[in-house]
Structures are given as structure tokens and as C-alpha cells.
N, C-alpha and C positions, 0 to 999 in steps of 0.2 A: 537707328541700326540699320547694318544694308540691308534685311532679310527676313520677310513673315516664318510663322514659323513653320509654315507649310513646307514654302517652295522653295523649289527645285533646279537645278541649273537645267539647261536645254540643250538637246541630246549634239552630242558635235557633227563636221556633214558626212565623218566617217565610221566606220563603224565595226568592230571584229569581237572575238569571244576573249572577255575576262577570263583571269584562269586564276586568279584570289581573288578575293575581298576580304577586309575585316578591321578589329579596329587594336591595337596591340600598344604595351607599354613600351620608351624609348631613355638613356640615360644618357644625357649630353655630360661634357666634358667635364664641366664643375657640379659634376655629381645627380645632377636634378632626375628625378625619375618627372614624366610626361608624356599623356597623352598622344596619340598620336591612333591615324586610318590606314591603310594600305591596301590600292589594287594595282595587277597585276595583267597583258597584257598574253593572251597566247602565242604571242610571234614574238621574234628575237627583241631584247630593247636597242633603241639607237636611240633614244634620245632621254631625259626622268626629268621629274615634276616633282618643286617643295612646294604646298598651294599652305595659302600665311591669309587665317580665315579676320571676318572683323574682327569687333571686340568682346561679342559671347563667346570665340575662338571654337574650339572643336563642335558646330553643328552641325545636325542632321542633315544640311547642304553641302557643305564638303567635303564628310562622306560621299557622298551622293557623284556629288565633281571628283573628286580620288579619281570611283569607277567614271565620271565620264573621260578623265584623258586617258585608262586603263584600255576604253573601250575604241580611241582614237589610236589605241598603239602606246602608250607612254606610259608606264606607272609611273603612278604621283603617290603621297603620304602628306597626307593632310595634320595641320599638328598643332597644336594647344599654346596656348601661350602660360598658362595658367598653375605648371607644376613646383613654381619655388613658393607659390605663397595659398595655396590648395591645396582638399586633396584629390588624386586621381577621381575619375566622377568611377560613377560604381558603375555607369550602364558601357562603360565605354565614351559618350559621346556626352555635354554639357547638356542641360536640362532649359524649360525655357523659362523656368524661374532663380536659375546661377544669376548671383548678383553679382558681375560682371563687372559693374561702379566701384563696387571697392576695391576689385584686382588691377585692374585696370592701370590707374593711376601707379600700384606697379610695380610692372613692365620696366624695362629699361634695352633698351639695344645691344648691349652689352649677351643680357641674357637670350636675348631671343637670338643671336645669331651665333649661340651656343647650341640654342635650340634646333637654326637650319641649316648648324654643317652636321650634327646626329644626325637628322633628317637625309643631307648627302650622304655618310656616309653608310646609313641602313641602304639606299637605293643604290648607291654602287654593290653594296654587297649581295642584293641580292640580286645584284646583274652582275654588273664588268666596273675593274677598278676604274675605266677609264668614263666612265658615260657623263657626256655632259650633265649639268643638269641645268635645269630653270628655276627664275619663283615665279608664282602668279599667288599674286594677293589684292585683298579688297579690301576695299577704308583704309581699315584701321593695319590690315595688314597690306594694302596696296601702299597707302605710304611706305613700310615700313620696305618693303620692294624695290623701290625708288632710292630707297638709300642703297639697299645693298649693293645698286646697279656703280657704285664707284668702293664696295668694301675690297676687302681682303677674302672675301670667302673662294672655295674658288668655283664658283657660278662660269657660267656660260649665259645666261641673257636673265629680263628679268624684266619681269610684265604685269602694271600697275592700274587695282583699275578705280575710279572714285578715289584716292587718297588727299587726302593736306602738306600743302604746302611746306607750310607749318612744321612738318611731323619728320618733315627733312632730311634737316642743316644742310652746312654747309658739305655739300659733297659735288663728285663732277662725274658721271657717270665714262666707265671704262670696259665695256663690252655693250652687248648688241638690248637698247631698253622700251618699250613698247607700255607708249600712257592712256589709258579705256579712257575716258574723260563725256559722262553725261553734260548734257550739253547745259540740260536745266537741272542743276545740282546745286538743290539749297544748301547743302552744306561748305562748299565752296566753289569760287565762279570760277568760268574756265578761263581768265584771264591769268589769274591767279597759276593755273596751272599750265596754260603755254609759255608764262611766264621762268617756272621751275626747266619744266622742258632748254630752254631759251640757257639757263646756266647749265645745267648737264651736257649740253653739247659740247660746254668749253671742257671736257675730259677726252674730247675725242671717238668717246663711245655713238654706234652710231643710234640715236630716241627718237620715234617718227611717233605722232603722237595722231589721236585719231579722235576726234569731235563728230560725238554723236546728235546734231542739233536738235532739243527742242524733247530729248530722253529723260528719265527722271532716274538719279538714285537707285544701283540696283537695278538697272533694266533686265540685268543677265538673269534673266526667269522665267521658263518657261510657260510662266501663264499669263505671259505680258506679252500675248496674240499683236499689238498694237505695233512690236517691237522684233517682231518675228525676224523682219530683215537682218536690223540692225546687231540683234543675237547670230545671226550665221554668219556680217560682215569679224566681228566679233572672235567670232571661230574661227574662219579665214583667217585672220591676223597672224591670231596664237597658233596655228599651227602651224604656218611659214614661220614663222621665227623658229617655232622646235627644229620643221624640218632642215633648215639653215644653219643652225646651230648641232642637227647629228651631222648634217655632211661639213661638216668644219667649215 
């Protein structure tokens, strides 16, 4: 899995007031209720973020990451994948003992897309109808974020960490895409991810790869002091893409 139980995301390079934070329940177009976490900055929204977690769904790491994005001036919503196959989490987030092994195989791209569409709608409802929205995914969610770079959803950009090319399918990127690649990722060889980037580029979208040599899977963690410079560079790249889509 992507992160330890007590892991939390590193701080962004810019920090402002967060005026709202908390968990909630959203409803997808197919009627499925699913858990989510929302965080909003104090200033006007220029771009929004849908956070796609790893296999554990709405782990506290991703609630904290939504707040980090809000600190950086971006309203963000992190979602949970399991509204179709599991009860809503009683505490708002998935606990460490959640049986994700049972539920992950039951997720589908269509279900993920429906939940992302609902998340986009919520961000625009809370901000403005034309808010440009990007996805930021990790591991399982990173794979889906790369896949969404070629989808029909109204997204302005897609960012994925530590994804698996085998999950992406035969898609081509039609919007700006960032692939954050851990150089020492034991789960997926770097070469496979770079090959995916070449295939995604055939769709005409700008696909950028950022390979961090020697970095392990899930290095984007405030506890990984050895990778502080890499984390800072990741934040720079992520916020640069968000600022670019905000500027049109």
C-alpha cells in the first residue's frame, strides 16, 4: 500500500488560511453514496483538485492532503472508492483494518468515473461553474488519474503518483498530464512508466515525466527527510500545472 498508517503529506511551498475542512457524503449519478473530504482556501478559487487515494480509499493521509491543497490556494476533494460495495465509513475515513482486498477487485473504471464526476460537480457547486479541475492520484488512484487523461470527463489536467501502466488501458492523453515516478519503485519498473508516457503522448496532450532516482514507492511523505528535496520539487510541478490550467 502507498502509505503507513501515520504518514502525512509534506507541506506545500505556499501556505494560506483554510476556511473549511471536513468529511461528507456525495452521491454519484448512478445513485451511489460515497465518502469524501473537502477543504477550501480563504481566497478565490482559481483551480480545483480531486484527490484519488490508493487502495485503502479515504485514508487520513488523503484528508490531510486535501487540506494541504487548500493551504496552497486550491479547493480540494478527496474521495472514497467503495460506496458501491461497502458501508460508508462510520468515522468519515477508512480505518486501518478496512478490508480493501475484498473491495478493490469490485471497483470499475465506470464507477471511478462516476465518483470523479460527482466530485467535479461538488467543487464547482462550492466555487464557480467554470472552475478548471485536475485529478491527483496515488498508486491505484495514480493509475486512474493517468487513465482519466484520455477520458470524456471535464478535466483540465491529470497527475498520477506511482501508477501501474497495466491499469491505464489503451488511452491517449488529451490534456496536460504529469507522471510522478519513484526511481526505486519495486511495484512498477520505471521503463514501463516511461513507455506509457510515450503512448499517452500520442493523444496530443502534454505529458511530463518526473523521475526521482532512488526514491521509494510512497516517498511523498513528510517523514521521509531524505527525500525532502524531491517532495519540494513534486509540489513545484503539481502547483505549476494547477496554475497553468487556472490561467487557461
